[in-house]
C-alpha positions as CSV (number, residue, x, y, z in Angstrom):
1,M,12.8,-36.6,-19.6
2,G,10.3,-39.4,-19.1
3,S,7.2,-39.1,-17.0
4,V,8.6,-41.5,-14.3
5,R,11.8,-39.4,-14.1
6,K,9.8,-36.2,-14.0
7,A,7.6,-37.5,-11.2
8,S,10.8,-38.8,-9.3
9,A,12.4,-35.3,-9.7
10,W,9.2,-33.6,-8.5
11,L,9.2,-35.8,-5.4
12,G,12.8,-35.1,-4.9
13,L,14.0,-38.7,-5.3
14,V,16.4,-37.8,-8.1
15,D,18.3,-34.7,-9.2
16,D,16.5,-32.6,-11.8
17,N,19.3,-31.7,-14.2
18,E,17.1,-31.0,-17.2
19,D,17.5,-27.3,-17.0
20,E,21.3,-27.4,-17.1
21,R,21.6,-28.7,-20.7
22,Y,19.8,-25.6,-22.0
23,Y,22.2,-23.0,-20.7
24,D,25.6,-22.1,-22.1
25,D,28.6,-21.6,-19.8
26,D,28.8,-18.1,-21.1
27,Y,25.3,-17.2,-19.9
28,S,25.6,-14.8,-16.9
29,E,22.7,-14.4,-14.5
30,G,22.6,-10.7,-13.4
31,T,25.6,-8.6,-12.7
32,E,29.1,-9.6,-11.6
33,P,29.7,-9.5,-7.9
34,G,30.5,-5.9,-6.8
35,E,28.8,-4.4,-9.8
36,A,25.8,-2.1,-8.9
37,W,22.6,-2.1,-10.9
38,V,22.5,1.1,-12.8
39,T,19.1,2.8,-13.4
40,D,18.4,5.5,-15.9
41,P,18.8,8.8,-13.9
42,R,15.8,10.3,-15.8
43,V,13.5,7.7,-14.2
44,K,12.1,8.7,-10.8
45,V,10.7,6.2,-8.4
46,A,6.9,6.6,-8.0
47,T,7.2,7.2,-4.2
48,D,9.5,10.1,-4.8
49,V,7.2,11.7,-7.3
50,A,4.2,11.2,-5.1
51,E,6.0,12.7,-2.2
52,E,7.0,15.8,-4.2
53,K,3.4,16.4,-5.4
54,G,1.8,15.6,-2.1
55,R,-0.1,12.6,-3.5
56,R,0.4,10.1,-0.7
57,I,-2.2,8.3,1.4
58,G,-1.2,6.4,4.5
59,T,-2.9,3.2,5.7
60,V,-2.5,2.1,9.3
61,T,-4.0,-1.1,10.8
62,P,-3.0,-0.8,14.5
63,D,-2.8,-3.9,16.7
64,S,-2.7,-1.9,19.9
65,F,-2.8,1.7,21.1
66,R,1.0,1.8,20.8
67,D,0.6,1.9,17.0
68,A,-1.2,5.3,17.3
69,R,2.1,7.0,17.0
70,A,2.4,5.9,13.3
71,I,-1.0,7.6,12.6
72,G,0.1,10.8,14.3
73,E,3.5,11.0,12.4
74,L,1.9,10.5,9.0
75,F,-0.9,13.0,9.7
76,R,1.6,15.5,11.1
77,E,3.5,15.3,7.7
78,G,0.2,16.3,5.9
79,V,-0.5,12.8,4.6
80,P,-4.2,11.6,4.7
81,V,-4.4,8.4,6.7
82,I,-6.9,5.6,6.5
83,V,-7.1,3.9,9.9
84,N,-8.4,0.4,10.0
85,L,-9.4,-0.6,13.5
86,T,-11.0,-4.0,12.7
87,A,-8.1,-6.0,14.2
88,M,-8.3,-4.2,17.6
89,E,-10.3,-4.8,20.7
90,A,-13.1,-2.4,21.3
91,G,-11.4,-0.6,24.3
92,D,-8.2,0.1,22.4
93,A,-10.1,1.0,19.2
94,K,-12.0,3.7,21.2
95,R,-8.7,5.1,22.5
96,V,-7.3,5.3,19.0
97,V,-10.4,7.1,17.8
98,D,-10.1,9.5,20.7
99,F,-6.4,10.1,19.8
100,A,-7.3,10.7,16.2
101,A,-10.0,13.2,17.2
102,G,-7.5,15.1,19.2
103,L,-5.0,14.9,16.4
104,I,-7.4,16.3,13.8
105,F,-8.7,19.0,16.2
106,G,-5.1,20.2,17.0
107,L,-4.0,20.2,13.3
108,R,-7.4,21.5,12.0
109,G,-8.1,18.4,9.9
110,S,-11.2,16.3,9.6
111,I,-12.2,12.7,10.3
112,D,-14.7,10.7,8.3
113,R,-16.1,7.2,8.8
114,V,-15.5,5.1,5.7
115,S,-17.0,1.9,7.1
116,N,-17.5,0.1,10.3
117,R,-14.3,0.7,12.3
118,V,-12.4,2.3,9.4
119,F,-11.8,6.1,9.4
120,L,-10.2,8.6,7.0
121,L,-8.2,11.4,8.6
122,T,-7.6,14.3,6.2
123,P,-5.3,17.3,6.8
124,A,-6.7,20.8,6.6
125,D,-5.5,21.4,3.0
126,T,-7.2,18.2,1.6
127,E,-10.6,18.2,0.0
128,I,-12.8,15.1,0.1
129,I,-14.9,14.7,-3.0
130,S,-17.9,12.4,-2.6
131,G,-18.9,10.2,-5.6
132,E,-22.6,10.7,-4.8
133,A,-23.0,13.9,-6.8
134,A,-21.6,12.2,-9.9
135,A,-24.0,9.3,-9.6
136,H,-27.0,11.6,-9.7
137,R,-25.9,13.6,-12.8
138,T,-28.3,13.7,-15.7
139,D,-25.9,14.7,-18.4
140,G,-22.9,12.7,-19.7
141,F,-22.2,9.2,-21.0
142,F,-24.6,7.2,-18.8
143,N,-27.7,9.3,-19.7
144,Q,-28.5,7.7,-23.1
145,S,-32.3,8.2,-23.2
């Protein structure tokens, strides 16, 4: 196809039929209608495995106090939740923090401030490991003196 024809096709002035000549009529895209995609039954979806092993973390960015329910439902299931309040007005954000404080008190969890207006709610059976201790270690790979 010449450059003028390519430019015309790109602008939508003419039909771009270049791709059609490269495909055979026998080529089939995907499955036939009504056929289901079959996946190997030995393969598990990552979310299923994560749920089985308790390796899930929820993130919630509420727009209003009405979204606090999603935080409570995740936390009640034992899922650590990162709550990002940066998109909220100050009054509603305070209400969500108060709700979260009551939630963690009632379910014996903990709340940690990650950054300005971002909090981590962790259930009672979750341990938070800080990276500060690893940064101050004198043994290991980074101590090459």
